[in-house]
C-alpha positions in Angstrom: -92.3 132.7 -46.3 -93.9 132.9 -50.3 -91.4 132.6 -53.4 -88.5 131.0 -51.0 -87.7 128.6 -53.8 -84.4 127.0 -52.0 -86.0 126.7 -49.2 -89.0 125.1 -50.5 -87.0 122.1 -52.3 -85.3 121.6 -49.4 -87.9 120.9 -47.6 -89.4 118.4 -49.6 -86.5 116.9 -50.2 -86.8 116.3 -46.1 -90.3 115.5 -46.9 -89.1 112.5 -48.9 -86.6 111.1 -45.9 -89.7 111.4 -42.9 -92.7 110.8 -45.2 -93.4 108.4 -47.7 -96.8 109.9 -48.8 -95.9 110.7 -52.6 -92.4 110.8 -52.5 -92.7 111.3 -56.9 -94.9 114.6 -55.9 -92.7 115.6 -53.5 -89.8 115.2 -55.3 -91.1 117.2 -58.5 -92.0 120.1 -56.5 -88.3 120.4 -55.0 -87.3 120.1 -58.7 -89.4 122.9 -60.8 -88.4 124.8 -57.1 -84.4 124.6 -58.9 -86.1 124.8 -62.3 -87.7 128.2 -61.0 -84.5 129.8 -59.7 -82.5 128.5 -62.7 -84.2 130.7 -64.9 -84.1 133.5 -62.5 -80.9 134.0 -64.0 -78.9 133.7 -60.6 -75.2 133.4 -60.0 -75.8 130.0 -59.1 -78.2 129.0 -62.1 -76.5 125.9 -63.7 -76.0 124.5 -60.6 -79.5 125.3 -59.8 -80.3 123.7 -63.4 -78.8 120.5 -62.5 -80.0 120.0 -59.6 -83.5 120.5 -60.8 -82.7 117.8 -64.1 -81.2 115.4 -61.4 -84.7 115.6 -58.8 -87.0 115.7 -62.0 -85.0 112.6 -63.7 -85.8 110.6 -60.8 -89.5 111.1 -60.8 -91.2 108.2 -62.7 -88.9 106.2 -61.1 -90.3 106.9 -57.8 -94.0 107.2 -59.1 -93.4 103.4 -60.6 -92.2 102.1 -57.5 -95.0 103.7 -56.3 -97.6 101.8 -58.4 -95.2 98.7 -58.1 -96.1 98.0 -54.7 -99.5 97.8 -54.5 -99.9 102.0 -54.0 -102.8 103.6 -55.9 -102.0 106.8 -57.2 -103.5 110.2 -56.7 -104.5 112.3 -59.0 -101.6 114.5 -58.3 -99.3 111.7 -59.3 -101.4 111.5 -63.0 -100.6 115.2 -63.1 -96.4 114.9 -62.4 -96.4 111.9 -64.9 -98.2 113.9 -67.4 -95.8 117.1 -66.6 -92.9 114.7 -66.8 -93.7 113.4 -70.3 -94.6 116.6 -71.6 -91.3 118.1 -70.2 -89.1 115.2 -72.4 -91.1 115.9 -75.4 -90.5 119.9 -75.1 -86.4 118.8 -74.5 -86.1 116.7 -77.4 -84.0 113.7 -77.8 -81.1 114.0 -76.3 -82.1 117.1 -74.1 -81.9 118.0 -70.4 -85.6 116.9 -69.1 -85.3 120.3 -67.3 -84.6 122.0 -70.2 -88.1 121.2 -71.4 -89.7 122.8 -68.6 -92.4 125.3 -69.8 -95.2 127.3 -68.4 -95.9 128.8 -64.6 -95.0 125.5 -63.0 -94.6 126.9 -59.4 -97.4 129.0 -59.6 -99.9 125.7 -61.0 -98.7 123.8 -57.5 -99.3 126.7 -55.3 -102.7 126.9 -56.5 -104.1 123.1 -57.3 -102.2 122.1 -53.8 -103.2 124.5 -51.4 -104.7 127.8 -52.9 -101.8 129.7 -51.8 -102.5 133.0 -54.2 -105.6 133.3 -52.0 -102.8 133.7 -49.3 -100.7 136.2 -50.4 -100.0 139.8 -50.2 -100.5 141.8 -53.2 -96.3 142.1 -53.0 -96.4 138.5 -52.9 -98.6 138.6 -55.8 -96.6 140.6 -58.1 -93.9 138.6 -57.6 -96.2 135.6 -58.1 -97.0 137.8 -61.6 -93.3 138.3 -62.3 -92.3 134.5 -62.1 -95.3 133.8 -64.7 -94.0 136.3 -67.1 -91.0 135.1 -66.8 -92.1 131.9 -67.8 -94.0 133.0 -70.8 -90.8 134.5 -72.0 -90.2 131.1 -73.1 -91.0 129.3 -75.7 -94.5 127.5 -75.2 -96.8 125.5 -76.8 -100.6 126.3 -76.6 -101.2 124.3 -73.2 -98.7 126.2 -71.7 -99.8 129.6 -72.5 -103.5 128.9 -71.5 -102.1 128.0 -68.4 -100.6 131.3 -68.5 -103.3 133.1 -69.0 -105.2 131.0 -66.3 -103.0 131.8 -63.3 -102.8 135.4 -64.4 -106.4 135.8 -63.9 -106.0 133.4 -60.3 -103.5 136.3 -59.4 -106.2 139.4 -60.7 -108.6 138.1 -58.8 -106.6 138.0 -55.6 -104.8 140.8 -55.8 -106.9 144.2 -54.5 -108.9 146.5 -57.2 -108.3 144.0 -60.1 -111.6 141.9 -60.0 -113.0 143.0 -63.3 -109.6 142.2 -64.9 -109.6 138.5 -63.5 -113.1 138.1 -65.0 -112.2 139.6 -68.6 -109.1 137.5 -68.9 -110.7 134.4 -67.7 -113.3 134.6 -70.4 -111.9 135.7 -72.9 -108.4 134.3 -72.9 -109.2 131.1 -71.3 -112.9 129.7 -71.9 -113.3 131.6 -75.5 -110.1 131.5 -76.9 -108.8 128.0 -75.4 -112.0 125.9 -74.0 -114.8 127.0 -76.5 -112.2 126.6 -79.6 -111.1 122.9 -78.0 -107.5 123.7 -77.7 -106.0 120.5 -76.6 -104.8 121.0 -73.2 -102.5 118.5 -72.8 -101.0 117.9 -69.4 -102.6 121.0 -68.1 -106.6 119.4 -69.1 -107.2 120.2 -65.4 -107.8 123.8 -66.7 -110.9 122.7 -68.4 -112.8 122.5 -64.9 -111.1 125.3 -62.8 -111.9 127.8 -65.4 -115.6 127.6 -64.7 -114.7 127.9 -61.1 -112.3 131.2 -61.4 -115.6 132.6 -63.8 -117.4 132.4 -60.5 -115.2 133.5 -58.2 -114.6 136.7 -60.6 -118.2 137.5 -60.6 -119.1 140.0 -57.9 -122.8 138.4 -57.7 -121.7 135.2 -56.3 -120.2 136.7 -53.1 -123.7 138.5 -52.5 -125.5 135.3 -52.6 -122.8 133.2 -50.9 -123.3 136.3 -48.1 
């Protein structure tokens, strides 16, 4: 069921009705699923874009309401809040929030929520790569470009025969070219910690030690 974006969006919308753990997070996930569909140039792209925008616009209020009733914010909610703020800056004054969505947003959530790329077949990993490339074609800022390279390294690490490529990409394009040079990561500052984790996982010696 990987890369079934519309089905995933509907599932998370239903979660909002049956679970109050974090409706802001659920709604954000549904919104970026529709944003993904809108950029695939499918026949229903304008409709998907509007659905994405409508959902994403409700996220700040959902997060605020959760805090307003005494609920503590979970780390994912802080992540979502910063993402929405970034989308709004990119969209510009008067622009639709969905038009500010940048970077491999669906792959980021797949990785952060459940390390989902680890469970993918090579065919599904190729679809993930295509999704990353699709977002990379848009005008991205430095923080999105770093995320693109990070997520590509994750795909390389999980794909058969590409471990060396993963290590080269994460060490050169993320650690050396971004972290060492202190490139501002903005809403993607989570990468700074995960990058070194990925360096370890892409080292064949790591698995020898574990075994």
